[in-house]
N, C-alpha and C positions, 0 to 999 in steps of 0.2 A: 212533487217528485222532481228530481233533478233532471234537466232536459237531456243531458248526455246519457244518463242511465236509461231514460225512456227510449231515445233513438237507438241505443245499442240493443235494447230488449226487442224493439220492433224489427230492427235489421236482421237480428238473429232468427227471429220467427219466420221473417220472410224467406230468408236463405234456406232454412230447414224445410220450409213448405216447398220451395221450388225444387230442391234437391229430390224430395219425395215424388215429385211429378215425373221426372225421367224414369224412375224405377217403376212406377205404376204404369206408364205408357209402354214400356217395354213388355210388360207381361201381357199386353193386349194387342201387340202387333200381329198382323196377319201372317207375316214371314219372319219369325224370330231366328232363323237360321241363315240369314243373309250372310254372304261372303264365303260360303262353302265350309263353315265350321262344323255343320251338322246337317242332317237330311230332314229330321222331324224334331221340332221343338215341343215343349210342354207348357201349356198355361195352367192356370189353377185347376181347371176341369176338363181340358181337351188336349189331344194331340193335334199339333198344327204342321202339316195337314193331317186330317184324320184318314185319308186314303192316299196311298203312294204307289206309283208304278215303278217297278225295278227290273232289271235285266238279270238273268241267270249269272251268278258270279259276282253281282254287285254288293258292296257292303254298305248297309244302312246304318247311319249313326243318329241316335237319339240324344237330345240334350235337354236336361231339366232347366228350362228357361223361366221357372217361376219360383216363388219363395216356399212352395210346399214340397213335401217329400213324395216321390212317385216310384212306381215300378213299370217295367215293361215285361208282362207276363203272357206268353203265347197260349192260346187255347187249343189243346191237343186235338180235340174233335174236328177243328176246322183246318188242320194242317194237312198237306199232301202226304200220302204214303211215302216212306223213306226220307222224309224231311227231318233235319236235325232240329231238336227242340231248342228254344231260346227263352231266356229269362235273365233280367238283372239278378245278379248273385250267382249266375252260371249253374242253376239248378237243372237237373236232368229230366224233370217232368213237372207237369202243372200242379199236381197235389203237394209235392215238396215245396215248390215256389210259393203257393198260397199259404200253406202252413207256416213256412218260415217268416212271412211277413206278419201273421197274426200272432206268432209266437214271440217274436223278437225283432220285428221290423227288418227281417232279412230280406236282402234284395233291394234295400233302400237306395234310391238314386237321389242324392242331395242336390241342392241348388248349384247349377253350373256343372254338374257332373255329367259324364257321357256314358253311353252303352253302344256297343257296335256289334253287328251280326252280319255274316255273309250268307246270302241266300243261293243255294246250289241247286234246288229243285223247283221247277216252275209250278205255279198254282197260286191259290189265295191263302193268305195267313191272317187270321184274326188275332188280335192281342188286346190286352186291358191294362189298366193301371188298378192294381188290386184295391188300394185304399180309396180310389175314386170311381170304380166301376158303377156303383149305385147311381152316381151322378152323370153317368153316360160317357165316361172317358174310355172309349173303345176306338181302336184303329184297325186298319187293314193295310196289308202289303200285297200287291198283285205283281207276281214275278212272271215274266215272259221270256221266252228263248230268243 
């Protein structure tokens, strides 16, 4: 084999391999939302952090920091009375949000996309990622006055 061709092939393979390392590393960082661009990140199977404390009136921003599609789907039974329902896709209730995902990947939050919700009622809110809930992708927001 020609030495130049060999070196070019090896150099390309090494460069491609190293480029992939940074993408893989970012998916496993403990704080993927550094710099204030988001409040909660998403790895392949978890919200980072999976529990967040907010103040009444605070806007929480989720960002899909992984290569997988995700949702943010509130569980209505866990929400305080009079709290506004929230889900990616802006669905008005949990059943509609869940059905939309299963029917047409409705509410899909693609890679690097964000979703925001402002919490006006104190209490604990549990939410899930519909496609990854069986893998344990569950989060909580604890809102205080």
